[in-house]
LUMMAR-564402 format. One line per 4 residues: number of its first residue (from 0); for each residue x, y, z of N, C-alpha, C. Coordinates in nm, 4 decimals. Layout:
// residues N
NUM = X:Y:Z:X:Y:Z:X:Y:Z  ...
END
This chain:
// residues 70
0 = -0.3098:11.0639:-3.1496:-0.1676:11.0798:-3.1648:-0.1342:11.0820:-3.3147  -0.0435:11.1674:-3.3504:0.0011:11.1755:-3.4897:0.1009:11.0633:-3.5155  0.0750:10.9846:-3.6182:0.1669:10.8788:-3.6598:0.2231:10.9129:-3.7966  0.3475:10.8729:-3.8184:0.4171:10.8989:-3.9432:0.4182:10.7714:-4.0273
4 = 0.3786:10.7799:-4.1530:0.3871:10.6614:-4.2399:0.5322:10.6150:-4.2523  0.5515:10.4832:-4.2546:0.6858:10.4269:-4.2682:0.6882:10.3233:-4.3797  0.8071:10.2984:-4.4331:0.8250:10.1932:-4.5326:0.8554:10.0646:-4.4573  0.7628:9.9715:-4.4632:0.7773:9.8445:-4.3927:0.6810:9.7450:-4.4551
8 = 0.7180:9.6199:-4.4525:0.6283:9.5175:-4.5078:0.5136:9.4857:-4.4144  0.5240:9.5254:-4.2871:0.4214:9.4903:-4.1885:0.3633:9.6102:-4.1138  0.4375:9.7199:-4.1089:0.3965:9.8367:-4.0298:0.3583:9.9510:-4.1233  0.2448:10.0112:-4.0954:0.1925:10.1218:-4.1768:0.2411:10.2581:-4.1265
12 = 0.2330:10.2800:-3.9919:0.2737:10.4089:-3.9363:0.3147:10.3925:-3.7897  0.3938:10.4896:-3.7433:0.4457:10.4879:-3.6060:0.4373:10.6282:-3.5493  0.3958:10.6380:-3.4220:0.3920:10.7666:-3.3537:0.4422:10.7540:-3.2116  0.4842:10.8650:-3.1534:0.5338:10.8656:-3.0153:0.4909:10.9953:-2.9486
16 = 0.4390:10.9830:-2.8279:0.4018:11.0992:-2.7473:0.5055:11.1137:-2.6368  0.5909:11.2145:-2.6482:0.6988:11.2344:-2.5509:0.6470:11.2638:-2.4107  0.5338:11.3295:-2.3999:0.4791:11.3661:-2.2684:0.4389:11.2431:-2.1877  0.3890:11.1404:-2.2565:0.3442:11.0192:-2.1867:0.4326:10.8982:-2.2154
20 = 0.5329:10.9152:-2.3013:0.6212:10.8055:-2.3450:0.5423:10.6892:-2.4036  0.4377:10.7233:-2.4781:0.3539:10.6220:-2.5416:0.3923:10.6088:-2.6884  0.4113:10.4856:-2.7309:0.4420:10.4541:-2.8696:0.3190:10.3896:-2.9314  0.2780:10.4366:-3.0476:0.1680:10.3737:-3.1210:0.2207:10.3185:-3.2520
24 = 0.1788:10.1960:-3.2820:0.2190:10.1311:-3.4055:0.0930:10.0847:-3.4784  0.0767:10.1306:-3.6011:-0.0339:10.0859:-3.6852:0.0217:9.9871:-3.7870  -0.0384:9.8701:-3.7913:0.0063:9.7655:-3.8827:-0.0718:9.7729:-4.0137  -0.0251:9.7006:-4.1133:-0.0883:9.7041:-4.2449:-0.2313:9.6513:-4.2446
28 = -0.2689:9.5736:-4.1429:-0.4074:9.5266:-4.1324:-0.4955:9.6296:-4.0610  -0.4385:9.7496:-4.0367:-0.5053:9.8632:-3.9723:-0.5261:9.8457:-3.8223  -0.4714:9.7392:-3.7619:-0.4742:9.7287:-3.6167:-0.3726:9.8283:-3.5604  -0.4021:9.8804:-3.4409:-0.3135:9.9771:-3.3760:-0.2845:9.9277:-3.2347
32 = -0.1560:9.9275:-3.2006:-0.1121:9.8883:-3.0677:-0.0453:10.0066:-3.0007  -0.0709:10.0193:-2.8704:-0.0132:10.1255:-2.7894:0.0815:10.0617:-2.6879  0.2049:10.1091:-2.6854:0.3073:10.0581:-2.5936:0.3382:10.1669:-2.4913  0.3376:10.1313:-2.3632:0.3571:10.2286:-2.2554:0.5030:10.2410:-2.2150
36 = 0.5404:10.3625:-2.1765:0.6713:10.3942:-2.1180:0.7881:10.3618:-2.2104  0.7704:10.3893:-2.3388:0.8782:10.3687:-2.4359:0.9577:10.4998:-2.4460  1.0858:10.4979:-2.4082:1.1653:10.6211:-2.4114:1.1840:10.6740:-2.5537  1.1949:10.8041:-2.5653:1.2125:10.8689:-2.6948:1.3323:10.8142:-2.7731
40 = 1.4479:10.7895:-2.7088:1.5607:10.7360:-2.7864:1.5302:10.6001:-2.8514  1.4471:10.5199:-2.7878:1.4096:10.3912:-2.8465:1.3186:10.4126:-2.9673  1.2279:10.5089:-2.9585:1.1444:10.5449:-3.0734:1.2316:10.5927:-3.1892  1.3295:10.6757:-3.1585:1.4206:10.7265:-3.2614:1.4938:10.6109:-3.3294
44 = 1.5406:10.5159:-3.2500:1.6104:10.3991:-3.3063:1.5171:10.3163:-3.3943  1.3928:10.3017:-3.3515:1.2933:10.2294:-3.4306:1.2736:10.2971:-3.5652  1.2608:10.4277:-3.5645:1.2373:10.5009:-3.6884:1.3575:10.4939:-3.7831  1.4773:10.4758:-3.7287:1.5982:10.4688:-3.8100:1.6336:10.3262:-3.8515
48 = 1.5660:10.2278:-3.7944:1.5979:10.0875:-3.8219:1.5691:10.0517:-3.9673  1.6560:9.9710:-4.0238:1.6358:9.9228:-4.1605:1.5102:9.8368:-4.1670  1.4943:9.7485:-4.0675:1.3745:9.6654:-4.0579:1.2985:9.7043:-3.9319  1.1948:9.7825:-3.9500:1.1175:9.8289:-3.8350:1.0456:9.7136:-3.7651
52 = 0.9974:9.6169:-3.8428:0.9305:9.5019:-3.7842:1.0232:9.4187:-3.6975  1.1447:9.3949:-3.7461:1.2434:9.3178:-3.6696:1.2838:9.3934:-3.5435  1.3016:9.5250:-3.5548:1.3387:9.6062:-3.4389:1.2274:9.6030:-3.3347  1.1036:9.6185:-3.3798:0.9896:9.6150:-3.2892:0.9842:9.4815:-3.2156
56 = 1.0004:9.3724:-3.2889:0.9944:9.2385:-3.2290:1.1069:9.2169:-3.1280  1.2261:9.2649:-3.1588:1.3426:9.2400:-3.0738:1.3509:9.3330:-2.9528  1.3167:9.4587:-2.9708:1.3449:9.5592:-2.8675:1.2229:9.6161:-2.7958  1.1028:9.5926:-2.8470:0.9850:9.6581:-2.7887:0.8730:9.5604:-2.7539
60 = 0.8398:9.4708:-2.8441:0.7175:9.3909:-2.8352:0.6899:9.3288:-2.6985  0.7761:9.2469:-2.6468:0.7502:9.1817:-2.5180:0.8249:9.2455:-2.4017  0.8729:9.3667:-2.4227:0.9485:9.4360:-2.3187:0.8721:9.5527:-2.2553  0.7608:9.5906:-2.3202:0.6798:9.7020:-2.2690:0.5336:9.6589:-2.2627
64 = 0.4609:9.7148:-2.1678:0.3185:9.6874:-2.1560:0.2506:9.7446:-2.2800  0.1616:9.6658:-2.3397:0.0941:9.7138:-2.4600:-0.0530:9.6702:-2.4587  -0.1299:9.7392:-2.5403:-0.2694:9.7016:-2.5596:-0.3070:9.7322:-2.7031  -0.3982:9.6515:-2.7541:-0.4522:9.6778:-2.8866:-0.5625:9.7809:-2.8703
68 = -0.5518:9.8928:-2.9416:-0.6519:9.9974:-2.9274:-0.7444:10.0049:-3.0491  -0.7127:9.9301:-3.1532:-0.8005:9.9228:-3.2709:-0.7702:9.7958:-3.3470
END
């Protein structure tokens, strides 16, 4: 999946696959997490958030099934 670099103190890049509604988040420690069934509008809001880490923690982290893929 293609991820876009972002300005964040904790997150390195973010990607979203609209066909599968999968969100991928790469952190600064190079770990990558995949979140299932994340709607595109939520990804858009994440990308526009002033604090991507805070948005991820509040709106995505424990609300969607996820797995560490790297």
